[in-house]
C-alpha positions, 0 to 999 in steps of 0.5 A: 090400896089393892094393886090392880094389874089387870086391864079393864075389859071393854068388849064382851068375849061372847058377843062382842057387846059393850061391857058395863060396870055392875059393881064397884067395891071399896077395899078399905072398908069393904062397901060395895056399890051395885048398879049398871055404870058405863065406862067413861069414854077415856076408859074405853081407848086403848092404852096407847091413846090414853097415854097420848091423852095423859101426855097431851093434858100434861103439856097443857095441850101444847102440840109443840111440846108434844112433838118434842117429847115424841120426837115427831113432827108437828103435823104427825102429832096433830094427826094423832090428836085428830084420831083420838078425837074421832075415837072419842066421838065414836065412843060417845055416839055409841054410848048415847045409842046404848043409852037410848035403847035402854 
């Protein structure tokens, strides 16, 4: 398996439009799959927000445990979660609008 260290771009550097995936490749057998694939909502989050979601899931959704791990108050962690939820909803709304326009 190839070590991929580049961050997946999400926004067009030319017009700032949302990017989609056109090609997926298998490093093992060389198969390519071509199409127009939307990025998953979680992939559109910042690396920091993705890390928060991973920690949250690994804590079985326990905000109390998240607060202990992050050394933050429960309300602070709840606010972070609310911010991530709002970002996900915005991404999903944007994706729905883009799909409707295609």
